[in-house]
N, C-alpha and C positions, 0 to 999 in steps of 0.2 A: 752298514754299520749301525744305523739307527734301528733297523729291524732286530739285529742281534741284541742290542741294549733293551729294546722293548720286550723281547721274549724273555730275557734274563730277569726283568722286573716282574713279569707275570709268574715265572717259575723261580721264586726267590731263593730256593735252596738247591735246585738241581744243577749239575755241571753242564756247561754249554760248550759244545764242540762245533766250530764253524768250519765247513769244508768248502774250499775255494779252488779256483785255478791259479796259475802262477801269477796272473796279473794282480791279484789281491793278496798274495802271500807275502806281505811286507809290513813294515812299521806303520804305513798309512792306515791300515785296518787294525793292526794289533795294538798300537799304543793307546788310541782313544777308548777302544772297547775294554782293554785290560784295566785302564784307569777307572772306568765307570763300573765294571763288574767285579774285578779282582781276580784272585787266584783260581776261581772256578771256571774261568774262561780259557779255552784252548783253541788252537787253530790247526787244521790239517790241510796242506796244500802241496802243489807240485813245485819242486825245486828247479830253478833255472840252471841250465847246464854250465853257466859261467859264474855261478855263486861260489865264492871262496869259503872253504871250511877250515876250521881250526880245532885242534885237540883241546880237551878240557885242561884247565891249568893244574899244575901240580900242587899238592898240598903244601902249605907254608911251613917251613922248618922253624923249630923253636929259636927265638931271638934273632930271626932273620930280619935284616934291615930293608927299608923301603916298603912301598905299598904292595898289596896283594895283586897278582897278575890276573887280568880278566880273561885272557886267552892263552892257550898253550901253543904248541908248535903248529906252524902252518902246514896243512895237509894237502892243499891244492884245491883246484876247482872240482865241481861235481863230476865233470867229465874225466879229469885226471884220476879221481878216486874210483870211478866206475871201471876203468881199466885194471886197477889194482885189486879190487875186491871181487871181480867177476869169478875168479877161481875159487873164492871162498863161499860163493852162493850155494844155497841148498834148496831142495824142493819143498813147496808148500801146497796144500790143497785148499783152495778158496772158492767161495760161492760168488761167481762173477758173471754178471749179465744173465742171470737165471740158470746157470749151469755150474757144476762142480768142475773146476779146472786145476791143472797142475802148473804152477809157476815157479821159477827160480828167483830167489831174492836173498839179499843180505842187508842187515841193519847194523847201525852203529850210532852211538850218541856222540855228537860233536857240538862245537860252538858255532853259532851263526851271527855274524856281525850285523846283518840287517835287522835282526830282532834283539841283538845284544843279550842272548840267553842260550842255554843248551837246548838242543832239539834232537829228536831221534829221526835219522834218515834211513829210508828203506829203498835200496836200489832194486828195481824189478827188471829182470832180463828176459827179453823175448828172442826170437830166432835171429833177427838182424838188428833189433833196436833195443833201447833200454830207456827207462824213465826213473827219476828219483823223486820220492815223496818224503815229505818231512812233517813232523807234528811236534808241538810243544808239550803234548801229553806223553810223558816218558813211560807211562804205565801201559800204553797200548801195545798189543802184540803185532807182529808183522802181518799176520792174517787179517787182523782188524783194520790196520792201516790200508791195506789193499782193498778190502771189501768196502770200507766206508768211502774211499775215494771213487771206487767203481760205481757206487750207488749215486754219486753226483750226476752221472749222465742221465738218470731218469728225471732229475730236476731240469736239466737243460732241455730234454725232449718235451717236458711239460710246458716250459716257457715258449718253445717253438709252436706247440699246438695252440697255446693261448694267443700268441701274437699273429701267427700266419693263418692257421686254420679257422680260429674263431674271429680274429680281426681286431684284437684290442689295440693294435698300433695304428689303426685306420680311423681313429676318432677325429672328428672335425670340431670338437668342442673347444671353446676357449676359456670357459669358466672352470676354475679348479674343482669345484664340487661336481660339475657335470662330468669332467674327466674321471673323477673317482667313481661316480655312479656307473659310467660306461665300463670301467675296469671291473667293478664288482659284478655287473651283469654278465660280462664275458667269463669271469671265474665261475659264476653260478652255472652258465651254460656248459662249461667244460666239466664241472662236477656232475651235472645231470647226465651228460653224455656217457661218462664212465660208469655211473650207477646203472644206466640202461644196459651197458655192455656186460656188467657183472651179472645181471639178472637174465641174460639170454641163456637158453638151454644149450645152444651150440655156438661155437665161436664163429664170428663173421668170416666169410670167405675173403682171403687176401687178394686184392686186385692185382698188385704187382708181386708175384710170387718170387721168393728167393730160395734157392736150393739150401736145404738143411735148416730152414727157419720156419717154424710152425706158428709163431705168434702173429697177431694181426696188428694193423696200424690204426691210428686215430681216425684217419680218413675213411677206413673201412667201416667203422662204427657210424660215422656220419652218413655214409651211403645207405647203410641198413636202416637208419632212422628215416631218411628221405623216402625210401621204398615203402616203409610201413605207413608213413604219413599220406602217401598217394594211394594207398589201398582203400577201396570203398568201405571196408569194415572199420576204418579208423574213426569214422564219425560216430560210431557207437561209444567209443571211449571219450572222444572230444567232440561233442555235438556242436554244430554250427550255431552261431549267435542268432536267435530268432527275432529279437527286437529290431525295429527299424533304426538304423544309425542316423536318420534325418531328424534334426531337432525341429519340433513342431513350431516353435516361436520363429525360428529362422525361416521356415517355409512360408509362414504367413507374411513376414516382412518382404520376402522376395516376390510373392504374389502382388503385394501392394505396390512395389516398385515397378513391376511389369505393367 
């Protein structure tokens, strides 16, 4: 939440679209950030299967008594609607996980009580399963909704590399500034690793090969760097420190004690 607000303050005129999983796709994130940023903030998340959806309210008739309705007819849960709209789904070509893929999807603008506003919901149907994605940005196309949410997985894998492969979660520091410094060094190490990978003439060989997958993993780059560091020619690029690490004053004091 604070990160989204900080980014919005830095880019004061740009629209902000936050992509989250279903855990954060609620008013706990939406309300404070929307209050701080305003209408240029939007959210894209996965809809929970038990979320109840409502139609948009009908337009108020002239001289009609009473207050304006906030919600229209109850449409049912996301699961109920998935069974209804599956026959209406059509095919879309999307760039998902590095490949052009064909998916079947259907979208509709509905009212969501958890956010108290209209959202666009896109049901994406696979062979045996389905997922429902929603966004407060009603101008996004179905293709954009699917591709933006699919790109979120790269962020999740990046956090896994940072925490498990580099070890940012293994900090033993107790000082807040020390923890921040440790995280910054871990992020720098991750960035340098990927810069090294980009400059390689050939892709690193994948250690655990998967049929139909030519991409390499973060651990494969780390292994390549380790092999290069153990090579005798590595000292030409990073020569060993020639100065003696022994402090002369300390050495004199130790001789006096002895």
